[in-house]
Backbone as a printed PyTorch tensor [residue, N CA C, xyz], in Angstrom:
tensor([[[ 56.8790,  -4.9260,  -6.3410],
         [ 55.8980,  -5.9690,  -6.0600],
         [ 54.5000,  -5.3710,  -6.0820]],

        [[ 53.5860,  -6.0590,  -6.6850],
         [ 52.1950,  -5.6290,  -6.6960],
         [ 51.5480,  -6.0240,  -5.3750]],

        [[ 51.2020,  -5.0190,  -4.5730],
         [ 50.6460,  -5.3160,  -3.2590],
         [ 49.2490,  -5.9120,  -3.3360]],

        [[ 48.4990,  -5.5960,  -4.3900],
         [ 47.1510,  -6.1470,  -4.4800],
         [ 47.1580,  -7.6450,  -4.7520]],

        [[ 48.3330,  -8.2150,  -5.0180],
         [ 48.4340,  -9.6600,  -5.2190],
         [ 48.9680, -10.3710,  -3.9700]],

        [[ 49.1900,  -9.6250,  -2.9010],
         [ 49.7520, -10.2040,  -1.6810],
         [ 48.7060, -11.0110,  -0.9320]],

        [[ 49.1360, -12.1130,  -0.3410],
         [ 48.2190, -12.8530,   0.5210],
         [ 48.3240, -12.3070,   1.9520]],

        [[ 47.4840, -12.8100,   2.8170],
         [ 47.4160, -12.2850,   4.1780],
         [ 48.7490, -12.4310,   4.9170]],

        [[ 49.4270, -13.5590,   4.7530],
         [ 50.7070, -13.7680,   5.4440],
         [ 51.7470, -12.7520,   4.9810]],

        [[ 51.7530, -12.4630,   3.6840],
         [ 52.6890, -11.4750,   3.1500],
         [ 52.3640, -10.0810,   3.6830]],

        [[ 51.0710,  -9.7740,   3.7610],
         [ 50.6490,  -8.4770,   4.2960],
         [ 51.0740,  -8.3360,   5.7560]],

        [[ 50.8600,  -9.3840,   6.5450],
         [ 51.2490,  -9.3420,   7.9560],
         [ 52.7660,  -9.1750,   8.0700]],

        [[ 53.5040,  -9.8500,   7.2160],
         [ 54.9580,  -9.7110,   7.2220],
         [ 55.3960,  -8.2920,   6.9290]],

        [[ 54.7590,  -7.6650,   5.9470],
         [ 55.0880,  -6.2730,   5.5970],
         [ 54.6880,  -5.3450,   6.7410]],

        [[ 53.5300,  -5.5980,   7.3270],
         [ 53.0650,  -4.7980,   8.4520],
         [ 54.0390,  -4.9130,   9.6290]],

        [[ 54.5550,  -6.1030,   9.8360],
         [ 55.5070,  -6.3410,  10.9230],
         [ 56.7660,  -5.4930,  10.7140]],

        [[ 57.2310,  -5.4010,   9.4660],
         [ 58.3920,  -4.5570,   9.1600],
         [ 58.1020,  -3.0960,   9.4850]],

        [[ 56.8870,  -2.6420,   9.1570],
         [ 56.4910,  -1.2470,   9.3840],
         [ 56.4370,  -0.9510,  10.8790]],

        [[ 55.9190,  -1.8990,  11.6670],
         [ 55.6960,  -1.7050,  13.1000],
         [ 56.9970,  -1.7260,  13.9060]],

        [[ 57.9800,  -2.4830,  13.4590],
         [ 59.1820,  -2.7530,  14.2610],
         [ 59.8100,  -1.5220,  14.9250]],

        [[ 60.0270,  -0.4130,  14.2090],
         [ 60.6930,   0.7240,  14.8630],
         [ 59.8680,   1.3770,  15.9730]],

        [[ 58.5830,   1.0740,  16.0340],
         [ 57.7000,   1.7740,  16.9710],
         [ 57.3750,   0.9790,  18.2330]],

        [[ 57.6980,  -0.2990,  18.2650],
         [ 57.3260,  -1.1090,  19.4220],
         [ 58.4620,  -1.1830,  20.4390]],

        [[ 58.0630,  -1.2760,  21.7040],
         [ 59.0550,  -1.4460,  22.7740],
         [ 58.9500,  -2.8410,  23.3870]],

        [[ 57.8950,  -3.5800,  23.0220],
         [ 57.7090,  -4.9180,  23.5690],
         [ 58.1580,  -5.9340,  22.5170]],

        [[ 59.4360,  -6.2840,  22.5800],
         [ 59.9900,  -7.1660,  21.5490],
         [ 59.4340,  -8.5880,  21.6250]],

        [[ 59.0770,  -9.0270,  22.8190],
         [ 58.4950, -10.3700,  22.9480],
         [ 57.1570, -10.4470,  22.2100]],

        [[ 56.3020,  -9.4590,  22.4340],
         [ 55.0100,  -9.4270,  21.7320],
         [ 55.2370,  -9.2570,  20.2300]],

        [[ 56.2300,  -8.4790,  19.8540],
         [ 56.5420,  -8.2770,  18.4420],
         [ 56.9570,  -9.5980,  17.7840]],

        [[ 57.8110, -10.3490,  18.4670],
         [ 58.2660, -11.6320,  17.9110],
         [ 57.1190, -12.6180,  17.7590]],

        [[ 56.1120, -12.5090,  18.6260],
         [ 54.9600, -13.4120,  18.5970],
         [ 53.7480, -12.7720,  17.9130]],

        [[ 53.9730, -11.7360,  17.1250],
         [ 52.8950, -10.9950,  16.4810],
         [ 52.0000, -11.9210,  15.6650]],

        [[ 50.7030, -11.7430,  15.8240],
         [ 49.7190, -12.4770,  15.0270],
         [ 48.5140, -11.5730,  14.7940]],

        [[ 47.4710, -12.1000,  14.2020],
         [ 46.3110, -11.2660,  13.8620],
         [ 45.6350, -10.6550,  15.0870]],

        [[ 45.7800, -11.2850,  16.2450],
         [ 45.1310, -10.7740,  17.4530],
         [ 45.9910,  -9.7730,  18.2140]],

        [[ 47.2100,  -9.5180,  17.7510],
         [ 48.1000,  -8.5880,  18.4340],
         [ 47.5340,  -7.1720,  18.3800]],

        [[ 47.4290,  -6.5590,  19.5480],
         [ 46.9170,  -5.2020,  19.6950],
         [ 48.1030,  -4.2370,  19.6920]],

        [[ 48.0240,  -3.2090,  18.8750],
         [ 49.1410,  -2.2760,  18.7520],
         [ 49.4610,  -1.5640,  20.0670]],

        [[ 48.4280,  -1.1120,  20.7610],
         [ 48.6360,  -0.3250,  21.9820],
         [ 48.8950,  -1.2180,  23.1840]],

        [[ 48.0210,  -2.1810,  23.4340],
         [ 48.1220,  -2.9970,  24.6470],
         [ 49.2390,  -4.0350,  24.5880]],

        [[ 49.4570,  -4.6480,  23.4380],
         [ 50.4710,  -5.7000,  23.3340],
         [ 51.8480,  -5.1500,  22.9460]],

        [[ 51.8610,  -4.2490,  21.9840],
         [ 53.1390,  -3.7730,  21.4550],
         [ 53.6150,  -2.4670,  22.0940]],

        [[ 52.8100,  -1.9110,  22.9990],
         [ 53.1530,  -0.6590,  23.6960],
         [ 53.4070,   0.4980,  22.7270]],

        [[ 52.6370,   0.5600,  21.6700],
         [ 52.7560,   1.6430,  20.6990],
         [ 51.7970,   2.7560,  21.1120]],

        [[ 52.3380,   3.9750,  21.2570],
         [ 51.4600,   5.0720,  21.6710],
         [ 50.6920,   5.6350,  20.4770]],

        [[ 49.7130,   6.4770,  20.7660],
         [ 48.8190,   6.9590,  19.7050],
         [ 49.5500,   7.7910,  18.6560]],

        [[ 50.5660,   8.5470,  19.0560],
         [ 51.3310,   9.3290,  18.0800],
         [ 52.0610,   8.3990,  17.1140]],

        [[ 52.6410,   7.3280,  17.6530],
         [ 53.3330,   6.3710,  16.7910],
         [ 52.3570,   5.5810,  15.9330]],

        [[ 51.1380,   5.3910,  16.4360],
         [ 50.1170,   4.7170,  15.6410],
         [ 49.8170,   5.5290,  14.3780]],

        [[ 49.8000,   6.8490,  14.5280],
         [ 49.6060,   7.7250,  13.3680],
         [ 50.7800,   7.5620,  12.3970]],

        [[ 51.9990,   7.4850,  12.9350],
         [ 53.1760,   7.2720,  12.0790],
         [ 53.0700,   5.9590,  11.3140]],

        [[ 52.5810,   4.9260,  11.9870],
         [ 52.4190,   3.6200,  11.3450],
         [ 51.4130,   3.7230,  10.1960]],

        [[ 50.3040,   4.4170,  10.4400],
         [ 49.2940,   4.5860,   9.3840],
         [ 49.8890,   5.3470,   8.2020]],

        [[ 50.6660,   6.3880,   8.4880],
         [ 51.3150,   7.1490,   7.4090],
         [ 52.2780,   6.2640,   6.6270]],

        [[ 53.0330,   5.4170,   7.3360],
         [ 53.9390,   4.4800,   6.6680],
         [ 53.1640,   3.5000,   5.7990]],

        [[ 52.0430,   2.9980,   6.3250],
         [ 51.1990,   2.0660,   5.5510],
         [ 50.7110,   2.7520,   4.2740]],

        [[ 50.2490,   3.9980,   4.4210],
         [ 49.7640,   4.7350,   3.2480],
         [ 50.8680,   4.8680,   2.1960]],

        [[ 52.0570,   5.2070,   2.6400],
         [ 53.1620,   5.4120,   1.7050],
         [ 53.5970,   4.0970,   1.0540]],

        [[ 53.7810,   3.0640,   1.8470],
         [ 54.3020,   1.8000,   1.3270],
         [ 53.2920,   1.0980,   0.4190]],

        [[ 52.0230,   1.1110,   0.8120],
         [ 51.0060,   0.4090,   0.0210],
         [ 50.3130,   1.3210,  -0.9970]],

        [[ 50.6580,   2.6310,  -0.9630],
         [ 50.0710,   3.6120,  -1.8710],
         [ 48.5470,   3.6120,  -1.7650]],

        [[ 48.0720,   3.7480,  -0.5240],
         [ 46.6360,   3.8180,  -0.2550],
         [ 46.3750,   5.0350,   0.6290]],

        [[ 45.1100,   5.4180,   0.7340],
         [ 44.7050,   6.5020,   1.6160],
         [ 43.8130,   5.9030,   2.6950]],

        [[ 44.1670,   6.1640,   3.9460],
         [ 43.3920,   5.6460,   5.0800],
         [ 42.7230,   6.8310,   5.7620]],

        [[ 41.3970,   6.8460,   5.7200],
         [ 40.6750,   7.9810,   6.3080],
         [ 40.6090,   7.8440,   7.8330]],

        [[ 40.1290,   8.8950,   8.4790],
         [ 40.1130,   8.9200,   9.9460],
         [ 39.2800,   7.8020,  10.5450]],

        [[ 38.1710,   7.4540,   9.8960],
         [ 37.3180,   6.3770,  10.4070],
         [ 38.0800,   5.0620,  10.4460]],

        [[ 38.7810,   4.7510,   9.3550],
         [ 39.5680,   3.5210,   9.3220],
         [ 40.7430,   3.6000,  10.2870]],

        [[ 41.3500,   4.7820,  10.4020],
         [ 42.4890,   4.9430,  11.2970],
         [ 42.0850,   4.6520,  12.7460]],

        [[ 40.8970,   5.1120,  13.1380],
         [ 40.4200,   4.8890,  14.5050],
         [ 40.1450,   3.4160,  14.7740]],

        [[ 39.8190,   2.6470,  13.7330],
         [ 39.5410,   1.2080,  13.8780],
         [ 40.8150,   0.3740,  13.8800]],

        [[ 41.9050,   0.9350,  13.3790],
         [ 43.1310,   0.1810,  13.1430],
         [ 43.9320,   0.0340,  14.4430]],

        [[ 43.4320,  -0.8180,  15.3330],
         [ 44.0570,  -0.9790,  16.6410],
         [ 44.7460,  -2.3210,  16.8140]],

        [[ 44.5190,  -3.2390,  15.8760],
         [ 45.1930,  -4.5390,  15.9610],
         [ 45.5720,  -5.0120,  14.5650]],

        [[ 46.3410,  -6.0530,  14.5190],
         [ 46.8670,  -6.5440,  13.2390],
         [ 45.7390,  -6.9770,  12.3110]],

        [[ 44.7570,  -7.7060,  12.8390],
         [ 43.6610,  -8.2060,  11.9950],
         [ 42.9450,  -7.0510,  11.2880]],

        [[ 42.5670,  -6.0240,  12.0370],
         [ 41.8440,  -4.8960,  11.4450],
         [ 42.7190,  -4.1440,  10.4570]],

        [[ 43.9870,  -3.9750,  10.7880],
         [ 44.9080,  -3.2910,   9.8740],
         [ 44.9950,  -4.0430,   8.5490]],

        [[ 45.1330,  -5.3570,   8.6110],
         [ 45.2300,  -6.1720,   7.3950],
         [ 43.9290,  -6.0720,   6.5960]],

        [[ 42.7810,  -6.1340,   7.2840],
         [ 41.4930,  -6.0350,   6.5840],
         [ 41.3700,  -4.7000,   5.8630]],

        [[ 41.7530,  -3.6180,   6.5420],
         [ 41.6540,  -2.2860,   5.9380],
         [ 42.5910,  -2.1840,   4.7410]],

        [[ 43.8160,  -2.6730,   4.8790],
         [ 44.7720,  -2.6390,   3.7630],
         [ 44.2330,  -3.4590,   2.5900]],

        [[ 43.6930,  -4.6400,   2.8680],
         [ 43.1450,  -5.4820,   1.7920],
         [ 42.0190,  -4.7650,   1.0530]],

        [[ 41.1390,  -4.1180,   1.7910],
         [ 40.0110,  -3.3820,   1.1780],
         [ 40.5540,  -2.2380,   0.3170]],

        [[ 41.4990,  -1.4870,   0.8570],
         [ 42.0700,  -0.3540,   0.1120],
         [ 42.7770,  -0.8230,  -1.1500]],

        [[ 43.5050,  -1.9200,  -1.0700],
         [ 44.1930,  -2.4490,  -2.2500],
         [ 43.2040,  -2.9440,  -3.2950]],

        [[ 42.1100,  -3.5360,  -2.8390],
         [ 41.0960,  -4.0510,  -3.7710],
         [ 40.3980,  -2.9110,  -4.5020]],

        [[ 40.3570,  -1.7280,  -3.8810],
         [ 39.6870,  -0.5760,  -4.4790],
         [ 40.5520,   0.1390,  -5.5180]],

        [[ 41.8230,  -0.2380,  -5.5880],
         [ 42.7420,   0.4500,  -6.5120],
         [ 42.4840,   0.0560,  -7.9530]]])
């Protein structure tokens, strides 16, 4: 599948698949939306956040620099960063 042709809902769906192994709050995971915070809502620790970024890089074939990684704290920002990276390909 060409990721640069994905719409926001598809991106969020893919992101949800990536996040699943790292979250301990299944209720927040089931209700995941653009405002969902990785750390506060999904109980994902900073080490796992790095794993998620690495998974995103591998699955979407993009490079996420440290500045973007530090901003990637919720679903909305993650989707925006992925969209920008895909558009740059």
